[in-house]
N, C-alpha and C positions, 0 to 999 in steps of 0.2 A: 974863775968859772964857778967854784963852789959857793963863794959869797953871793954871786949873782943868782944862783939857783935858790938859795935860802931866802933871798928877798922876794923872788918872783912868786913863790908858792902862796905866801900870805895874800899877795895882791890878787892872785887868781881866785883864792877862796873868798876874799872879800867881794870880788866882782860877782862870784856865783851866788853868795848869800843875798846880795842886793837884788839880783835877778829873780830869785825864788820868792822874795818877800813881797813882790808886787802883786796885789790882789787882782783876780780876773774880773772883768767888767760884768755887772749884773745883767741877765737877760730880761728884756722888756716883756710884760704880759701881753699876749695876743688880743687884739680888739674883737668884740663879739660881732659876727657877721650875720646880716639879715638873711633869713632863709628864702624869702620871696618878697617881691614888691606887689602890694595889693591896694585895692581901693576899699573904703569902708562904707557900710550902709547901716542905718539904724531902723529898728521896727517903727512902723508908722500906723497911726489910727486912720482908717479910711473906709470908704464904702466897699463892701465885698459883695459881688454879685452872687446870688443864690441860684444854683442850677441843679436840675435833677436829670441824670443821665438815664437813657432807656434805649432799647433796641426794638426793632419791629420790621415789618415788611411793607413795601409800597404796593398799592393796588389802585385800580381805577375807581373813581368816585361812583360812577354808575356806568354799566355797559349796556348798550342797546343792541339787540339782535334784529337784524334787518333781513327779512325773508320774502319769498314769493307769495303773493296773494292770489295768483291765478294758477290754474292747473293745466299741465300738458302743453305749455308754450315753450318755444325754443329761444334761448338767449342768442341775440345777434350782436350785442355790443356791451362791453364792460369798460366803463370810463375811469374807474379809480382803482388804486392799489393800496397795499398795506403802507401805512405811514402818511397817507395823504390827508390834508386838512380840508374838511368839507363844511359847507354851510347848510342850514336848514332849507329843504326844498331843492337842493342841487341834484341833478340827474346822476345816478350811480350806474344804472344799466338799463338796457332796452330789450324787450321781447318781440318776437315776430308777431305782428298785430293783424295779419290778414284774416284770421278766423274771427277774432273779436270784432273787427270792423264789419265783417259780413253779418255777424249776429246783431250788430248795432243797426245796420241798414234794415234788416228784417224786422227788428223791433219798431223802428220808425214807420215802416210800411203797415205793420199790424195796428199801430196807433192811428194812423191815418184812416185805415179801413173801419176801425171801431168808431172813430169820430164821424165818418160818413153815415154809418148805420144809425148812430145817435141822432144825427140831423134829420134823417128820414123818419125815424120813429117820432121825433118831436113835431115834425110837420104833420104827421097823421093825427097826433093828439090835438093839434091846433085846428085842423080841418073838422075833426069830429066834435069838437066842443060846441059849435053853434047848432049842431043837429041833435043835441042831447034831448031836447024837449019836443022835437018835432015828430019823433017816432020813426024817422028815416033809418036810424041805426038803433039796434037793440042795446040795452045796457051791457050785455055780455061783450059785444063788439067794442064798445067804448072802453070797457075795462081792459080788454085785450090790448088795445092801442096804448093804454097807460102802462100796462105791464111790459110791453115791448120797449117803451121808452126807458123804463127803469132798468131793464136788462141791458140795453145798449149803453146806458150811462155807466153801469158796472163794468162792462167790457172795456170801455174807454179807460177807466181807472186801472184795470188789470193790464191793459196795453201800456199805459203810462208807467206802471211799476216795472214791467219788463224792459221798457226803454231805459229807465233809470239804472236797472241792474246791468244792462248791456253797456251803458255809458261808464259805470264804475269799473266794469271789467276791462273796458278799453283804456281807462285811465291807469289801471294797475299794470298795463303792459309797459309802462315807464316807471322804473323803480327809483324813488327819490329818498333823500336823507330825511329822517323824521326829526332830526335836531342837528345843531352844529357840533362838531367834534373831530376826532382823529380816527381813521380806519385802523383797527387793530388786528383784523383777520379777514381773509377773503377766501370763499369757497366757490365763487361764481366762475364758470368757464364758458367761453364763447362756443356755441353749438350744442350745449347740453340742454336736455329737456327736463325741467324740474317740476316737482309737484307742489301743490299749495302747502305753505308752511315750511318749506325747506329753507334753512338758513343760508344766505348768500354772503352776507357781510356781518362783521361785528365792529361796533364803534364805541370808543371812549367818549361818553357824552360831555360836551363842552370842553373837552381836552383837560378835564380836571383829574388830578391824582390826589391820593390821600395816603398818609403815613399812619399805619396802624401800630402804634407803640404799645409795648407791654410794660405795665407799671404794677409793682407789687401792691397788694391790698393795704399794706401799712403806709404807703406813700401816696396812694391815689387821692387822698383828701387834699393834698397840696396843689393839685392841678385843677384848674377851673376852665370852663368854656371861655374862649377868648385869650387864653394864655399864649404868649409868643413862644415859638420853638425854632431851633436851628437843626436842620436835617442834613446829615453828611452822607453822601453816597460812597460807594466802594472806591470810586476814582478820586475821592477827596473833595469833590465839588460840594459846596454848601448852598442851601437855599433857606429862606425864611418862611415859616409857616405859622398857622394859628389853629389852636384847638377848636374844633367845631362841636364835638359832642363826646361824652364819656359813656362807655357801655354801662348799662344798668346792672349787669351781673358780672361776677368774677368766676373765672374758670376753676371748678372744684379740684382739678388735678394740679395745676401750676400755681393757683392762688393769685393769678395775675389778672388785671383788668385791661381791656383794650381802650386806648385813647385815640380818637380819630382826628388827625391833623390835616387840614387842607394845605397842599403845597402846590406851587405853580409848576408849569411844564418846564423841563430843563433837558438838554440833550443827554446828560449823564444819568437822568432818573427814568427808570423804566418800571412799568407794572410787573410785579413778581420779584423785584430785587429786594435784598435785605439791606437795611440802612440803620445807622445809629444816630442819635440826636440828643439834644439837651433842651429841657424846658426852663424858661427864664422865670424864676419865682420872685424876683425883686432883689433888694439890696439890704445889707445890714452892716452896722459899724463894727469893725474888728481890728485887732492888732495883727499886722501882716509883715512878712519878710518875702523877698523875691526867691523864687525856686532855686536860682543859682547859688544862693548863700547857704543852702542846706546840703548836708552830707548824710548818706544812708550807710550805716555801719552796723553789722551784726543785728540787722532787723530793727534798728532804732534810728531816729532822726537826730542829727547833731548840727551845731553851728559853732564856728570859731569866733569867740568873743575877744576883742582886742583891749588889753588893759592899758594903764597909763604909761607903762614902760615899753609899749609896743610888743608885748608878749601875748601870744594867743592862748586862750583857755578853752578846751573842748567842753561845750555845754549841751546837755541832753534836752531836747525840746519835745513838747507834746503838740502835735499839729491837728488842725481841724479841716475845714472846707478849703477848696482850691477854686480860684477863679482866674483863668489865664495864667499869668506868671506869678500872681500873688498867692501866698499860702497863709492861712490863718494860724496864729501862734496862740495856743491855749495856756501854756506855761513854759517857763525856762528862759524867757527873755522879757525885757522891759523897755519901754520907750526911752530913748536917749542913749542906750548902750550901743557901742560900736561893734559891728561884726564884719568879718571878711566877706566882701560882696561876691567874689567868685574865686575859684581855685582852692577852696578850703580842703578839698580832698587830698591835696599835695602837702598839707601841713600836719604836724603832730602837736600834741599838747605840750606847751612850753616853748615852742619855736618863736624866734624873734622875727618880726616882719618890718618892712619899710612901707609906711602908709603914704600913698601919693594922692594928690588931689584929682578929682574926676575931670 
């Protein structure tokens, strides 16, 4: 038993030493993991649309005030309301015409009476003419016949003028539209007795609106008559217009000038509304990046450039004009460089990305 124990101990020790001598397997280095899968975009040289933003109010191109031209007549019919589209000469309202029709008949009778008196006076002159040298009638009587004829002719002219005035008054008993357009206001009420000159309707002539844009004095030289403009209403609706005229003066308080832009009728555009818009000033060639590739941090604009190892480098950019989704790059990027097309805000300087094809 003793000999067996002496032999066993070295064997155990030898077994332990071999076990401890075995080296531990080396840990493998972890592979670098991409922070984000992105698509790449490069700055491109292209045509950049030049636009000038402005604000202003919408107004009627011209408003026509339609009033009564007769005095003391009662309105018996109103045919149009606010918002109705009317044509030139269309009947808008009617007045009670009994009085004016009676005046018209009286004027016609007066004219007929004056014409009869003229015919009688002319006949007397014709009968007296052969007796002028016979002594049957004195020169005074002959001159009197001639005077009566002249007076009768003048009375005919006066009666004719009275008939014309009565006819005009009768015509004014029917109120018609002086031009085509849209009724914007109505004060006419059936049964009311109005005086001459009282406004009954207001109309936007030819249905034309204009956008009165306010442009600073430093930029007014960029806008010319005929320049195209896009006007955006508060609802988001957009219409295309064209500059008609530029105000010859600048407001001394705001230093802004008014630019009058003709715009077509649209359900979302109303006179008196405030609208914004852009003037299209042409195109210029510029280096651009899409808006989605830019990141705003600490008040500066950055983009994430992708190097050859697919690592991103934060690059500070100086931007210029914008046209839709394209942003002009003045400095910080060159044509041919790759940048993260979108999602750059989720990356940090030095991150590794996986670039995928579009």
